[in-house]
C-alpha positions in Angstrom: 0.0 0.0 0.0 2.8 2.4 0.9 4.6 1.7 -2.4 1.4 2.4 -4.4 0.9 5.7 -2.6 4.6 6.6 -3.1 4.3 6.0 -6.8 0.9 7.6 -7.2 1.7 10.8 -5.3 4.0 12.4 -7.9 1.4 11.7 -10.6 -1.3 13.4 -8.6 0.9 16.4 -7.8 1.9 16.7 -11.4 -1.7 16.6 -12.7 -3.0 19.0 -10.2 -0.3 21.7 -10.7 -1.5 25.0 -12.0 -0.3 26.4 -15.3 0.9 30.0 -16.0 -0.6 31.6 -19.1 1.8 34.3 -20.4 1.0 37.4 -22.5 3.2 37.8 -25.5 5.8 40.5 -25.5 4.5 43.9 -26.6 5.1 45.2 -30.1 4.3 48.6 -31.4 1.0 49.5 -32.9 1.2 51.3 -36.2 -1.5 53.9 -35.4 0.1 54.7 -32.1 3.5 55.1 -33.8 2.0 57.6 -36.4 0.2 59.5 -33.6 3.3 59.9 -31.5 5.5 60.9 -34.5 3.0 63.7 -35.3 3.5 65.1 -31.8 7.2 65.7 -32.5 10.2 65.5 -30.3 9.5 64.4 -26.7 11.9 64.3 -23.8 10.1 62.2 -21.2 10.7 59.5 -18.7 8.1 56.8 -18.0 7.8 56.3 -14.3 6.2 53.5 -12.5 2.6 52.3 -13.1 0.9 51.4 -9.8 -0.8 48.1 -9.6 -4.6 48.1 -9.1 -5.9 47.6 -5.6 -7.8 44.4 -6.2 -6.6 42.5 -9.3 -6.6 38.7 -9.3 -4.5 37.0 -12.0 -6.2 33.6 -11.3 -8.0 32.2 -14.3 -10.7 29.6 -13.8 -8.7 27.7 -11.2 -6.5 26.5 -14.1 -3.6 28.9 -13.4 -2.4 32.4 -13.3 -2.1 35.0 -16.0 1.3 36.8 -16.2 3.3 39.1 -18.4 6.4 38.0 -20.3 9.6 37.6 -18.4 7.8 37.6 -15.0 6.4 41.1 -15.5 3.3 42.2 -13.7 0.4 43.6 -15.7 1.2 47.1 -14.6 4.9 46.7 -15.6 3.7 45.4 -19.0 1.6 48.6 -19.5 4.5 50.8 -18.4 6.9 49.1 -20.8 4.4 49.2 -23.6 4.1 53.0 -23.2 7.9 53.4 -23.0 8.4 51.2 -26.1 5.9 53.2 -28.1 7.6 56.5 -27.2 11.1 55.0 -28.1 9.8 53.6 -31.3 8.4 57.0 -32.3 11.8 58.7 -31.7 11.1 60.1 -28.3 14.0 60.8 -26.0 14.0 58.7 -22.8 17.4 60.1 -21.7 18.9 61.1 -18.5 17.6 64.7 -18.5 13.9 64.5 -19.6 11.5 67.4 -19.6 8.8 65.4 -18.0 8.1 62.2 -16.1 4.8 60.4 -16.8 3.7 57.8 -14.3 0.5 55.8 -14.1 -2.1 54.3 -11.9 -4.2 51.3 -12.8 -7.6 52.2 -11.4 -9.2 49.0 -12.7 -7.8 45.8 -14.2 -10.2 43.0 -14.7 -10.8 40.1 -17.1 -13.4 37.5 -17.8 -12.8 34.3 -19.6 -16.4 33.2 -19.4 -18.4 36.1 -21.0 -21.3 34.4 -22.8 -19.7 30.9 -22.1 -17.0 31.2 -24.9 -16.2 34.9 -24.9 -13.9 37.0 -22.8 -13.1 40.6 -22.0 -10.4 42.8 -20.5 -11.3 46.0 -18.8 -8.4 48.4 -18.1 -8.7 51.9 -16.6 -5.4 53.8 -16.5 -4.7 57.3 -15.3 -1.4 58.9 -16.6 0.0 61.6 -14.4 2.7 64.1 -15.6 5.3 65.7 -13.4 3.8 69.0 -14.6 0.5 68.3 -12.7 -1.6 67.3 -15.7 -3.3 63.9 -16.0 -5.5 62.0 -18.3 -7.6 58.9 -18.1 -7.8 56.1 -20.7 -10.2 53.2 -20.6 -10.3 50.1 -22.7 -12.9 47.4 -22.9 -11.6 44.6 -25.2 -13.7 41.6 -26.1 -12.3 38.4 -27.6 -13.2 34.7 -28.1 -11.8 32.7 -25.1 -13.1 29.2 -25.6 -15.0 26.7 -23.5 -12.2 24.6 -22.0 -10.3 26.3 -19.2 -6.9 25.7 -20.7 -7.9 27.3 -24.0 -9.8 30.1 -22.4 -7.0 31.1 -20.1 -4.4 31.0 -22.9 -6.7 33.2 -25.1 -7.2 35.5 -22.1 -3.5 36.0 -21.5 -2.9 36.5 -25.3 -5.8 39.1 -25.5 -4.1 41.3 -22.9 -1.6 42.3 -25.7 -4.1 43.9 -28.1 -6.1 45.3 -25.2 -2.9 47.2 -24.1 -2.2 48.3 -27.7 -5.7 49.8 -27.8 -5.3 51.4 -24.4 -2.0 53.1 -25.3 -3.4 54.3 -28.6 -6.5 55.8 -26.8 -4.1 57.6 -24.3 -1.7 59.1 -26.9 -4.4 60.1 -29.3 -6.4 61.8 -26.6 -6.3 65.7 -26.6 -5.1 65.4 -23.0 -1.8 63.6 -24.0 0.1 66.7 -25.3 -0.4 68.6 -22.0 1.3 65.8 -20.2 4.5 66.5 -22.2 4.5 70.3 -21.9 
């Protein structure tokens, strides 16, 4: 009996282990690039983005959602904004004119919307060192799937386009230029 238990225990532990579903690395969005290029030269530093107060990365008891390279979701958004500004030719040097930091007011996802649908809801406030701020909100819907493994994978992958849309909304807002002045 003890031998059976000893042989069965590793199998049970392996089968019950949770998975981690990782968002792909961020890549620039063409519309965001064009919008930022039109603004012209920028000397800015991207500061930290605060985590939301009550975000749970647990997906359907199947595992956790995470960013690439162990990044938190807030760090992913911060890096996405920084990458977009770099890609558009903005200066992120040692002596910037402004620092823009952020606060995630809301970060939620559903992998069970209408059984096989899903959605990300992201509410971000960007705050400039000059005192100006702007709010950007993204509601991004996607197909998640019925099975937990598929749904959680699709949910993690959908965070990438949701963030692309969020960043585009922020930089194309009339309130973005005042953050840089």
